[in-house]
LUMFI-663225 format. One record per atom (N, C-alpha, C, CB): x, y, z. Coordinates in steps of 0.1 Angstrom, whole numbers, padded with zeros to 4 digits, always signed. Glycine has a CB too. Example, Ala and Ser with C-alpha at 12.3 -4.5 7.8 and 13.67 -1.06 7.14 Angstrom:
2
+0132-0057+0078 +0123-0045+0078 +0132-0033+0078 +0113-0045+0090 +0128-0022+0071 +0137-0011+0071 +0129+0000+0079 +0141-0006+0057 
This chain:
306
+0025+0210+0154 +0024+0210+0140 +0034+0221+0135 +0010+0212+0135 +0045+0217+0129 +0055+0227+0126 +0053+0234+0113 +0068+0220+0126 +0046+0228+0103 +0044+0235+0090 +0034+0246+0091 +0040+0224+0080 +0036+0256+0083 +0026+0267+0083 +0013+0263+0077 +0032+0279+0075 +0002+0267+0083 -0011+0264+0078 -0016+0276+0071 -0021+0260+0090 -0019+0274+0058 -0024+0285+0050 -0039+0285+0048 -0017+0284+0036 -0044+0295+0042 -0059+0296+0039 -0063+0284+0030 -0062+0310+0033 -0055+0281+0021 -0058+0270+0012 -0059+0257+0020 -0047+0269+0001 -0050+0255+0029 -0051+0243+0037 -0064+0242+0045 -0039+0242+0047 -0068+0254+0050 -0081+0254+0058 -0093+0251+0049 -0082+0267+0065 -0093+0257+0037 -0104+0255+0028 -0104+0240+0024 -0103+0264+0016 -0093+0234+0020 -0092+0220+0016 -0097+0211+0027 -0078+0216+0012 -0093+0214+0039 -0096+0206+0051 -0111+0207+0054 -0088+0209+0063 -0117+0219+0053 -0131+0221+0055 -0139+0213+0045 -0135+0236+0054 -0135+0213+0032 -0141+0205+0022 -0141+0190+0025 -0135+0207+0008 -0129+0185+0030 -0127+0171+0034 -0137+0168+0045 -0113+0169+0037 -0137+0176+0055 -0146+0173+0067 -0161+0173+0062 -0144+0184+0078 -0164+0182+0053 -0178+0182+0048 -0182+0169+0041 -0181+0194+0039 -0172+0165+0032 -0175+0152+0025 -0175+0140+0035 -0164+0150+0014 -0166+0140+0044 -0166+0129+0054 -0179+0129+0062 -0154+0131+0064 -0184+0141+0066 -0197+0142+0073 -0208+0135+0065 -0200+0156+0077 -0209+0138+0052 -0219+0133+0044 -0218+0118+0043 -0218+0139+0029 -0206+0113+0041 -0203+0098+0039 -0206+0091+0052 -0189+0096+0035 -0204+0097+0064 -0207+0091+0076 -0222+0091+0079 -0200+0097+0088 -0229+0101+0074 -0243+0102+0077 -0251+0092+0068 -0248+0117+0073 -0246+0090+0056 -0254+0081+0047 -0252+0066+0051 -0248+0082+0032 -0262+0058+0048 -0261+0044+0051 -0248+0038+0043 -0273+0036+0047 -0242+0028+0049 -0229+0023+0043 -0231+0020+0028 -0225+0011+0051 -0241+0012+0024 -0242+0009+0010 -0242+0021+0001 -0254+0000+0007 -0250+0031+0005 -0251+0043-0003 -0238+0051-0003 -0263+0052+0003 -0232+0052+0008 -0219+0060+0009 -0208+0053+0001 -0214+0061+0024 -0207+0040+0001 -0197+0033-0006 -0200+0033-0021 -0196+0018-0001 -0213+0032-0024 -0217+0034-0038 -0214+0047-0044 -0232+0031-0040 -0216+0058-0036 -0212+0071-0040 -0197+0072-0043 -0216+0082-0029 -0189+0066-0034 -0175+0065-0036 -0171+0059-0049 -0168+0058-0025 -0178+0048-0052 -0175+0041-0065 -0179+0050-0077 -0183+0028-0065 -0190+0057-0076 -0195+0065-0086 -0185+0076-0089 -0209+0071-0083 -0180+0082-0078 -0170+0093-0080 -0157+0088-0086 -0167+0099-0066 -0153+0075-0082 -0142+0069-0088 -0144+0067-0103 -0138+0056-0081 -0155+0061-0107 -0159+0059-0121 -0158+0072-0129 -0173+0053-0122 -0164+0083-0123 -0164+0096-0129 -0150+0101-0132 -0172+0106-0121 -0141+0099-0122 -0127+0103-0124 -0120+0096-0135 -0120+0102-0110 -0123+0083-0136 -0116+0075-0146 -0122+0074-0160 -0115+0061-0141 -0135+0076-0160 -0142+0074-0173 -0146+0088-0179 -0154+0066-0171 -0150+0097-0171 -0154+0110-0177 -0143+0120-0177 -0166+0115-0168 -0137+0123-0165 -0126+0132-0164 -0113+0126-0169 -0125+0137-0149 -0112+0113-0168 -0100+0105-0172 -0087+0109-0166 -0099+0106-0188 -0088+0111-0153 -0076+0115-0145 -0066+0103-0145 -0080+0118-0130 -0054+0106-0151 -0043+0096-0152 -0048+0083-0160 -0038+0092-0138 -0058+0085-0168 -0063+0073-0175 -0052+0067-0185 -0076+0076-0183 -0045+0076-0192 -0035+0071-0201 -0024+0063-0193 -0028+0083-0208 -0021+0067-0181 -0011+0060-0173 -0017+0046-0170 -0008+0067-0160 -0029+0045-0166 -0036+0032-0163 -0036+0023-0176 -0050+0035-0158 -0040+0029-0187 -0041+0021-0199 -0027+0016-0203 -0047+0029-0211 -0017+0024-0202 -0003+0020-0206 +0002+0009-0197 +0006+0032-0206 +0000+0011-0184 +0004+0001-0174 -0002-0012-0176 +0001+0006-0160 -0015-0013-0179 -0022-0025-0181 -0017-0032-0194 -0037-0023-0182 -0014-0024-0204 -0009-0030-0217 +0005-0036-0214 -0008-0019-0227 +0013-0030-0206 +0026-0036-0202 +0024-0048-0194 +0035-0025-0195 +0016-0048-0184 +0014-0059-0175 +0007-0071-0182 +0007-0055-0163 -0003-0068-0190 -0011-0079-0196 -0012-0077-0211 -0026-0078-0190 -0001-0078-0218 -0001-0076-0233 -0009-0087-0240 +0014-0076-0238 -0011-0098-0234 -0018-0109-0240 -0033-0109-0238 -0013-0123-0235 -0038-0099-0230 -0052-0099-0227 -0059-0090-0237 -0055-0094-0213 -0072-0092-0240 -0080-0085-0249 -0081-0070-0244 -0093-0091-0251 -0080-0060-0253 -0082-0046-0249 -0095-0044-0241 -0082-0037-0261 -0106-0051-0245 -0118-0049-0238 -0117-0053-0223 -0130-0056-0244 -0109-0064-0221 -0107-0069-0207 -0099-0058-0199 -0099-0082-0207 -0088-0053-0206 -0080-0043-0199 -0089-0030-0196 -0068-0039-0207 -0098-0027-0205 -0106-0015-0202 -0116-0018-0190 -0115-0012-0215 -0121-0030-0189 -0129-0033-0178 -0121-0032-0165 -0135-0047-0179 -0109-0037-0165 -0101-0037-0153 -0097-0022-0149 -0087-0045-0155 -0095-0014-0159 -0092+0000-0157 -0103+0007-0150 -0088+0007-0170 -0115+0005-0155 -0127+0011-0149 -0130+0006-0135 -0140+0009-0158 -0128-0007-0133 -0130-0013-0120 -0120-0007-0110 -0129-0028-0121 -0108-0005-0115 -0097+0000-0105 -0101+0014-0100 -0084+0001-0112 -0107+0023-0109 -0112+0036-0104 -0123+0034-0094 -0116+0044-0116 -0133+0026-0097 -0144+0024-0088 -0139+0018-0074 -0154+0014-0094 -0129+0010-0075 -0123+0004-0063 -0117+0015-0054 -0112-0007-0066 -0109+0024-0061 -0102+0035-0054 -0113+0044-0047 -0094+0043-0063 -0123+0047-0054 -0134+0056-0049 -0141+0049-0037 -0144+0059-0059 -0143+0036-0038 -0150+0029-0027 -0141+0029-0015 -0153+0015-0032 -0128+0026-0017 -0119+0025-0005 -0117+0038+0001 -0106+0018-0009 -0116+0049-0007 -0115+0062-0001 -0127+0065+0008 -0113+0073-0012 -0139+0062+0002 -0151+0065+0010 -0151+0056+0023 -0164+0061+0002 -0147+0044+0022 -0146+0035+0034 -0137+0041+0045 -0141+0021+0030 -0125+0046+0040 -0116+0052+0050 -0122+0065+0056 -0103+0055+0043 -0129+0073+0048 -0135+0085+0053 -0145+0082+0064 -0141+0093+0042 -0151+0071+0063 -0162+0067+0072 -0157+0062+0086 -0171+0057+0066 -0144+0059+0087 -0138+0054+0099 -0140+0064+0110 -0123+0050+0097 -0146+0060+0121 -0148+0069+0132 -0144+0063+0145 -0163+0073+0133 -0153+0065+0155 -0149+0061+0169 -0147+0046+0170 -0159+0066+0179 -0154+0038+0162 -0154+0024+0163 -0143+0018+0153 -0167+0017+0159 -0132+0026+0152 -0122+0022+0142 -0116+0008+0145 -0110+0032+0142 -0113+0005+0157 -0106-0007+0161 -0117-0019+0159 -0101-0007+0175 -0129-0017+0164 -0139-0027+0163 -0142-0030+0148 -0152-0023+0170 -0143-0019+0140 -0145-0021+0126 -0134-0029+0119 -0147-0008+0119 -0121-0026+0122 -0110-0032+0116 -0110-0047+0120 -0097-0026+0120 -0114-0050+0132 -0114-0064+0136 -0125-0072+0130 -0115-0065+0151 -0137-0067+0129 -0149-0074+0124 -0148-0075+0109 -0161-0068+0129 -0142-0066+0102 -0142-0065+0087 -0130-0073+0081 -0141-0051+0083 -0121-0079+0089 -0110-0086+0083 -0109-0100+0088 -0097-0078+0087 -0103-0108+0080 -0098-0122+0084 -0084-0123+0080 -0107-0133+0078 -0076-0131+0087 -0061-0132+0084 -0057-0146+0082 -0054-0125+0096 -0049-0148+0072 -0043-0161+0069 -0027-0159+0069 -0047-0166+0055 -0021-0167+0077 -0006-0166+0078 -0001-0157+0089 +0000-0162+0065 -0010-0154+0099 -0005-0144+0109 +0006-0149+0117 -0017-0141+0119 +0008-0162+0117 +0020-0168+0125 +0033-0163+0120 +0019-0183+0125 +0034-0159+0107 +0046-0154+0101 +0051-0141+0108 +0045-0153+0086 +0042-0134+0114 +0045-0122+0122 +0045-0125+0137 +0035-0111+0118 +0036-0133+0141 +0035-0135+0156 +0048-0142+0161 +0023-0144+0159 +0053-0151+0154 +0065-0159+0159 +0077-0150+0161 +0069-0170+0150 +0081-0142+0151 +0093-0133+0153 +0091-0122+0163 +0097-0127+0140 +0079-0117+0164 +0076-0107+0174 +0077-0113+0188 +0061-0102+0172 +0072-0126+0190 +0073-0132+0203 +0088-0135+0206 +0066-0146+0203 +0096-0137+0196 +0111-0139+0198 +0118-0126+0200 +0116-0147+0186 +0112-0115+0199 +0118-0102+0201 +0127-0097+0190 +0126-0103+0213 +0125-0103+0178 +0134-0098+0167 +0126-0091+0156 +0141-0110+0161 +0113-0090+0157 +0105-0083+0148 +0105-0089+0134 +0110-0069+0147 +0098-0082+0124 +0097-0087+0111 +0095-0075+0102 +0086-0097+0109 +0101-0076+0089 +0098-0066+0079 +0086-0069+0071 +0111-0064+0070 +0076-0061+0072 +0063-0063+0065 +0064-0055+0052 +0051-0060+0074 +0062-0061+0040 +0062-0053+0028 +0049-0056+0020 +0074-0056+0019 +0043-0046+0014 +0031-0048+0007 +0031-0038-0005 +0018-0046+0016 +0021-0038-0012 +0019-0028-0023 +0006-0021-0023 +0021-0035-0037 +0003-0013-0033 -0009-0006-0034 -0020-0015-0040 -0008+0008-0042 -0024-0024-0032 -0033-0035-0037 -0044-0036-0026 -0026-0048-0039 -0056-0037-0031 -0067-0039-0021 -0069-0027-0012 -0065-0052-0013 -0067-0030+0001 -0068-0019+0011 -0056-0020+0020 -0081-0019+0019 -0045-0014+0016 -0033-0015+0025 -0035-0008+0038 -0021-0008+0017 -0044+0002+0039 -0047+0008+0052 -0054-0002+0061 -0055+0021+0050 -0064-0009+0056 -0071-0019+0063 -0062-0031+0067 -0083-0024+0056 -0053-0034+0058 -0044-0045+0061 -0036-0042+0074 -0034-0047+0050 -0030-0031+0075 -0022-0027+0087 -0031-0027+0099 -0015-0014+0085 -0042-0021+0098 -0052-0020+0109 -0056-0034+0114 -0063-0011+0106 -0059-0042+0104 -0064-0056+0108 -0054-0064+0115 -0068-0063+0095 -0041-0061+0113 -0031-0068+0120 -0028-0062+0134 -0017-0068+0112 -0029-0048+0134 -0027-0041+0147 -0037-0045+0157 -0026-0026+0144 -0050-0046+0153 -0060-0048+0163 -0060-0063+0168 -0074-0046+0157 -0052-0071+0162 -0049-0085+0167 -0037-0086+0175 -0048-0094+0155 -0032-0074+0179 -0021-0074+0189 -0007-0073+0183 -0022-0086+0197 -0006-0072+0170 +0008-0071+0164 +0012-0056+0165 +0008-0076+0150 +0025-0054+0169 +0030-0040+0170 +0034-0034+0156 +0042-0039+0179 +0024-0030+0149 +0026-0025+0135 +0031-0010+0135 +0013-0027+0127 +0041-0008+0127 +0047+0006+0126 +0049+0009+0111 +0060+0007+0134 +0039+0012+0104 +0040+0015+0090 +0048+0028+0087 +0026+0016+0083 +0055+0028+0076 +0062+0039+0071 +0052+0048+0063 +0075+0036+0063 +0051+0060+0067 +0040+0068+0060 +0046+0081+0055 +0029+0071+0070 +0041+0086+0044 +0045+0099+0038 +0037+0110+0044 +0044+0098+0022 +0043+0121+0048 +0036+0132+0053 +0027+0138+0042 +0045+0143+0060 +0015+0142+0045 +0007+0149+0035 +0010+0163+0033 -0008+0147+0039 +0007+0169+0022 +0011+0183+0019 +0003+0192+0028 +0008+0186+0004 -0010+0189+0031 -0018+0197+0039 -0017+0192+0054 -0033+0196+0035 -0011+0200+0062 -0008+0196+0076 -0021+0193+0084 +0000+0206+0083 -0032+0199+0081 -0044+0196+0088 -0049+0182+0084 -0055+0207+0085 -0049+0179+0072 -0053+0166+0067 -0043+0155+0072 -0054+0165+0052 -0030+0159+0072 -0020+0150+0077 -0023+0146+0092 -0006+0156+0076 -0026+0156+0100 -0029+0153+0114 -0041+0145+0116 -0030+0167+0122 -0051+0147+0108 -0064+0140+0109 -0061+0125+0105 -0074+0146+0099 -0054+0123+0094 -0051+0110+0089 -0042+0102+0099 -0044+0110+0076 -0033+0109+0105 -0024+0103+0116 -0033+0098+0127 -0013+0113+0120 -0042+0107+0132 -0051+0103+0143 -0060+0091+0140 -0060+0115+0147 -0065+0090+0127 -0073+0079+0123 -0064+0066+0124 -0078+0081+0109 -0052+0067+0118 -0043+0055+0119 -0040+0051+0133 -0031+0058+0111 -0037+0061+0141 -0034+0057+0155 -0046+0051+0162 -0028+0070+0162 -0058+0056+0159 -0070+0050+0165 -0071+0036+0162 -0082+0058+0161 -0066+0031+0151 -0066+0017+0147 -0054+0009+0153 -0066+0016+0131 -0046+0016+0161 -0035+0009+0167 -0022+0009+0160 -0039-0005+0169 -0021+0018+0150 -0008+0019+0143 +0001+0030+0149 -0011+0021+0128 +0014+0027+0148 +0024+0037+0152 +0032+0041+0140 +0033+0032+0164 +0032+0053+0136 +0037+0057+0123 +0052+0060+0124 +0030+0069+0117 +0059+0056+0113 +0073+0060+0110 +0073+0070+0098 +0082+0048+0108 +0078+0082+0100 +0078+0091+0088 +0088+0087+0078 +0080+0105+0093 +0084+0088+0065 +0093+0083+0055 +0107+0089+0055 +0087+0086+0041 +0108+0102+0059 +0121+0108+0060 +0130+0102+0071 +0120+0123+0062 +0124+0096+0081 +0132+0089+0092 +0133+0074+0090 +0125+0092+0105 +0128+0069+0079 +0127+0054+0078 +0141+0047+0079 +0121+0051+0065 +0151+0053+0073 +0164+0045+0072 +0169+0043+0086 +0174+0053+0065 +0166+0051+0096 +0170+0050+0110 +0160+0043+0118 +0174+0063+0116 +0147+0047+0117 +0137+0042+0126 +0132+0028+0123 +0125+0051+0125 +0133+0023+0110 +0129+0010+0107 +0139+0000+0115 +0130+0007+0092 +0152+0003+0115 +0161-0005+0122 +0158-0005+0137 +0176+0000+0120 +0155+0006+0142 +0152+0007+0157 +0139-0001+0160 +0150+0022+0161 +0129+0000+0151 +0117-0007+0152 +0119-0022+0153 +0107-0004+0141 +0128-0027+0144 +0131-0042+0144 +0138-0046+0156 +0139-0045+0131 +0147-0037+0161 +0155-0041+0173 +0146-0041+0186 +0166-0031+0175 +0134-0034+0185 +0125-0034+0196 +0115-0046+0194 +0117-0021+0197 +0117-0054+0184 +0108-0065+0182 +0095-0062+0176 +0106-0072+0195 +0094-0051+0168 +0082-0046+0162 +0081-0050+0147 +0080-0031+0165 +0070-0045+0141 +0068-0048+0127 +0067-0036+0118 +0056-0057+0125 +0078-0030+0113 +0077-0019+0104 +0071-0024+0091 +0091-0013+0102 +0062-0015+0086 +0055-0019+0073 +0059-0009+0062 +0040-0019+0075 +0062-0015+0051 +0066-0006+0039 +0057-0010+0027 +0081-0009+0036 +0050+0001+0022 +0043+0000+0009 +0053+0004-0001 +0030+0009+0009 +0060-0007-0007 +0072-0004-0015 +0072-0007-0030 +0083-0013-0009 +0060-0006-0035 +0059-0009-0050 +0059+0003-0059 +0047-0017-0052 +0062+0015-0054 +0062+0026-0063 +0076+0028-0069 +0059+0039-0055 +0076+0036-0080 +0088+0038-0088 +0099+0044-0079 +0085+0047-0100 +0111+0038-0079 +0122+0042-0071 +0131+0051-0079 +0130+0031-0065 +0133+0063-0076 +0141+0073-0084 +0156+0072-0080 +0136+0087-0082 +0159+0071-0067 +0173+0071-0062 +0178+0057-0060 +0174+0079-0049 +0190+0055-0067 +0197+0042-0066 +0187+0030-0067 +0204+0041-0053 +0179+0029-0078 +0169+0018-0079 +0176+0005-0082 +0159+0022-0089 +0169-0005-0078 +0172-0019-0082 +0162-0023-0092 +0173-0029-0070 +0166-0027-0104 +0157-0031-0115 +0154-0046-0114 +0163-0027-0129 +0142-0049-0111 +0137-0063-0111 +0124-0064-0119 +0135-0068-0096 +0122-0075-0124 +0110-0077-0132 +0097-0077-0124 +0111-0090-0140 +0088-0069-0129 +0074-0068-0124 +0065-0070-0136 +0071-0055-0116 +0058-0081-0136 +0050-0085-0148 +0059-0086-0161 +0039-0074-0151 +0071-0090-0158 +0081-0093-0170 +0087-0080-0175 +0073-0099-0181 +0085-0069-0168 +0091-0056-0173 +0100-0051-0162 +0080-0046-0177 +0113-0047-0165 +0121-0042-0154 +0115-0030-0148 +0135-0039-0160 +0114-0030-0134 +0108-0019-0127 +0118-0014-0116 +0095-0023-0120 +0120-0001-0116 +0129+0005-0106 +0123+0003-0092 +0131+0021-0109 +0130-0005-0084 +0124-0010-0071 +0133-0005-0059 +0122-0025-0071 +0127-0003-0048 +0134+0001-0036 +0141-0011-0030 +0124+0007-0026 +0154-0008-0026 +0162-0019-0020 +0158-0020-0005 +0177-0015-0021 +0152-0010+0001 +0150-0010+0016 +0144-0023+0022 +0141+0001+0019 +0133-0028+0018 +0128-0040+0025 +0138-0051+0026 +0115-0045+0018 +0144-0055+0015 +0154-0066+0015 +0166-0062+0024 +0158-0070+0001 +0170-0050+0022 +0182-0045+0030 +0180-0045+0045 +0187-0031+0025 +0168-0040+0049 +0165-0040+0063 +0165-0055+0069 +0152-0033+0066 +0159-0064+0061 +0158-0078+0066 +0171-0084+0067 +0149-0086+0057 +0179-0083+0057 +0192-0089+0057 +0202-0083+0067 +0198-0088+0043 +0202-0071+0069 +0211-0064+0079 +0207-0068+0093 +0211-0049+0077 +0194-0070+0096 +0190-0073+0110 +0187-0088+0113 +0178-0065+0113 +0186-0096+0102 +0183-0110+0104 +0168-0112+0106 +0190-0115+0116 +0160-0101+0105 +0145-0102+0106 +0139-0109+0094 +0139-0089+0109 +0129-0117+0095 +0122-0122+0083 +0115-0111+0075 +0112-0133+0088 +0114-0114+0062 +0106-0105+0054 +0093-0112+0050 +0114-0101+0041 +0082-0105+0053 +0069-0110+0051 +0061-0102+0041 +0061-0111+0065 +0056-0108+0031 +0048-0101+0021 +0033-0102+0025 +0050-0107+0007 +0026-0091+0024 +0012-0092+0028 +0003-0085+0017 +0010-0084+0041 -0009-0090+0016 -0019-0083+0007 -0032-0084+0015 -0020-0091-0006 -0040-0073+0013 -0053-0072+0019 -0063-0070+0008 -0054-0061+0030 -0071-0080+0004 -0080-0079-0007 -0094-0079-0002 -0078-0092-0016 -0102-0071-0008 -0117-0070-0005 -0123-0083-0011 -0123-0058-0011 -0130-0090-0002 -0137-0103-0006 -0152-0102-0006 -0132-0114+0003 -0157-0091-0001 -0172-0089+0000 -0175-0075-0001 -0178-0096+0012 -0186-0071-0008 -0190-0057-0009 -0201-0054+0001 -0196-0055-0023 -0210-0063+0003 -0221-0060+0013 -0223-0073+0021 -0234-0056+0006 -0218-0074+0033 -0211-0063+0040 -0196-0063+0035 -0211-0066+0056 -0190-0052+0038 -0176-0050+0033 -0167-0058+0042 -0172-0035+0034 -0160-0067+0035 -0151-0076+0042 -0138-0078+0035 -0157-0090+0045 -0127-0080+0042 -0113-0081+0036 -0106-0094+0041 -0105-0069+0040 -0098-0099+0032 -0089-0111+0036 -0075-0106+0035 -0092-0123+0026 -0068-0107+0047 -0054-0104+0047 -0046-0117+0046 -0050-0097+0061 -0037-0118+0036 -0028-0130+0035 -0014-0126+0036 -0031-0136+0021 -0007-0134+0044 +0007-0132+0047 +0016-0144+0043 +0009-0129+0062 +0028-0141+0038 +0037-0152+0035 +0051-0147+0037 +0035-0157+0020 +0059-0156+0043 +0073-0152+0045 +0081-0155+0032 +0079-0160+0057 +0090-0146+0028 +0098-0148+0016 +0113-0148+0021 +0095-0136+0006 +0120-0158+0016 +0134-0158+0020 +0142-0164+0008 +0136-0167+0032 +0155-0162+0008 +0165-0167-0001 +0177-0172+0006 +0168-0157-0013 +0184-0182+0001 +0197-0186+0008 +0207-0174+0006 +0203-0198+0001 +0213-0170+0017 +0223-0160+0017 +0236-0165+0012 +0224-0153+0031 +0243-0156+0005 +0256-0160-0001 +0268-0153+0005 +0256-0157-0016 +0265-0143+0013 +0276-0135+0018 +0279-0122+0010 +0289-0143+0019 +0274-0122-0002 +0275-0110-0011 +0262-0102-0009 +0277-0114-0026 +0263-0091-0001 +0251-0084+0003 +0243-0079-0009 +0254-0072+0012 +0250-0073-0019 +0243-0068-0031 +0235-0079-0038 +0253-0061-0040 +0242-0090-0039 +0235-0101-0046 +0223-0107-0038 +0245-0113-0049 +0225-0107-0025 +0214-0112-0017 +0202-0102-0017 +0219-0114-0002 +0205-0089-0017 +0194-0079-0017 +0187-0081-0030 +0200-0065-0016 +0194-0083-0041 +0187-0084-0054 +0178-0096-0054 +0198-0085-0065 +0183-0108-0050 +0175-0120-0050 +0163-0119-0041 +0183-0132-0047 +0165-0113-0029 +0153-0112-0020 +0143-0102-0025 +0158-0108-0006 +0148-0091-0032 +0139-0082-0038 +0131-0089-0049 +0146-0070-0043 +0138-0096-0057 +0131-0103-0068 +0120-0113-0062 +0141-0112-0077 +0123-0119-0051 +0114-0128-0045 +0101-0121-0040 +0120-0136-0034 +0103-0110-0033 +0091-0104-0027 +0083-0097-0038 +0094-0094-0017 +0089-0092-0049 +0082-0085-0060 +0074-0096-0067 +0092-0078-0069 +0080-0108-0069 +0073-0119-0075 +0060-0123-0067 +0082-0131-0077 +0062-0123-0054 +0051-0127-0045 +0039-0116-0046 +0055-0128-0031 +0043-0104-0046 +0033-0093-0048 +0026-0094-0062 +0040-0079-0047 +0034-0097-0072 +0028-0098-0085 +0017-0109-0086 +0038-0101-0096 +0020-0120-0079 +0010-0131-0078 -0003-0127-0073 +0015-0143-0070 -0003-0118-0062 -0015-0113-0056 -0022-0103-0065 -0012-0108-0042 -0014-0095-0072 -0020-0085-0081 -0028-0093-0092 -0009-0076-0087 -0022-0104-0097 -0029-0112-0107 -0042-0118-0102 -0020-0123-0112 -0043-0120-0089 -0056-0125-0083 -0067-0115-0084 -0053-0129-0068 -0063-0102-0082 -0074-0092-0082 -0068-0079-0088 -0078-0088-0067 -0066-0080-0102 -0060-0068-0108 -0068-0055-0107 -0057-0071-0123 -0081-0057-0106 -0090-0045-0105 -0088-0038-0092 -0104-0049-0107 -0081-0044-0082 -0079-0038-0069 -0065-0032-0068 -0081-0048-0058 -0058-0031-0079 -0044-0026-0079 -0044-0011-0083 -0035-0034-0088 -0034-0004-0078 -0033+0011-0081 -0025+0013-0094 -0026+0018-0069 -0031+0010-0105 -0025+0012-0118 -0023+0027-0122 -0033+0005-0129 -0028+0036-0114 -0027+0050-0117 -0013+0055-0114 -0037+0058-0108 -0004+0048-0108 +0010+0052-0106 +0019+0048-0118 +0015+0045-0093 +0028+0057-0121 +0038+0054-0132 +0049+0044-0127 +0044+0067-0137 +0045+0032-0126 +0054+0022-0120 +0066+0020-0128 +0047+0009-0118 +0066+0021-0141 +0077+0018-0149 +0083+0031-0155 +0074+0009-0161 +0082+0042-0148 +0087+0055-0153 +0102+0056-0154 +0082+0066-0144 +0109+0052-0144 +0124+0051-0144 +0128+0038-0151 +0130+0052-0130 +0136+0040-0162 +0140+0028-0170 +0155+0025-0167 +0138+0031-0185 +0158+0012-0170 +0172+0008-0168 +0182+0016-0176 +0174-0007-0172 +0194+0019-0171 +0203+0028-0178 +0207+0023-0192 +0216+0029-0170 +0206+0010-0195 +0210+0005-0208 +0199+0008-0219 +0213-0009-0207 +0187+0012-0215 +0177+0015-0224 +0177+0029-0229 +0163+0012-0219 +0172+0033-0241 +0172+0047-0245 +0165+0056-0235 +0166+0048-0259 +0172+0066-0231 +0166+0076-0222 +0165+0070-0208 +0152+0079-0226 +0173+0060-0205 +0172+0053-0192 +0175+0062-0180 +0182+0041-0192 +0170+0058-0168 +0171+0065-0155 +0165+0079-0155 +0186+0066-0152 +0155+0081-0164 +0147+0093-0163 +0137+0092-0151 +0140+0096-0176 +0137+0102-0143 +0128+0102-0132 +0114+0108-0135 +0134+0109-0120 
């Protein structure tokens, strides 16, 4: 562990371990209910990033009644709290839990290219449980290598990495992604990218809910440069008690023209449209707390602000 560990890191990590201990001790319904309550408190009472959530929902669903958007906003906070509690509870039975709690539709879209030794680019968004999605595929024998951001607290980062590895995942650090994703594909593996956050550097503006959103070029670029298929995935919670998830996969492709920039744009538009369809299925399970439309097209007033 190369980063310096400070007193603050140790205190934060001790608090995390204490909360995790409580959540693991409590019966699952009570622990998950506590997570939901904490999420509700954050969104309704403390109103953490609530203006961002309300603004995002107004952009995405301008035709829906404000009361509907308010219900979705509150539900999204409860969902985040529940999923955080669920992840905190993951322990020694991580692989068994990931297998019994998930069902998969479209797994052949990953199995076939892996069997052929060419791998596949897996792209998803902050929808449902992206952590459970990767784990549910890994425990079924797929060589999943998700791109992950290092956490600010090195103790928490090491703990989270160990949990992910216990579920069968091999991590690619975000700073190494441009090189390691290509290597992963050449080894016939499945690099996974959660790619729906605001892209500050060299963004590609494509419509997300009809609004131009600064989007990462990486998923499309990796697929087109290597010839690997691009597969969009979503992992949605389908049951509360017992907690169960449905992972859905679909391959997205466009006819190539020989113009790489144009092909990247069209393939990006295609996977973003596929993700949007799944967000519309369960908007309360989407991470509206992120400033998805923060960076604006250069032709708009104040465009390209990060």
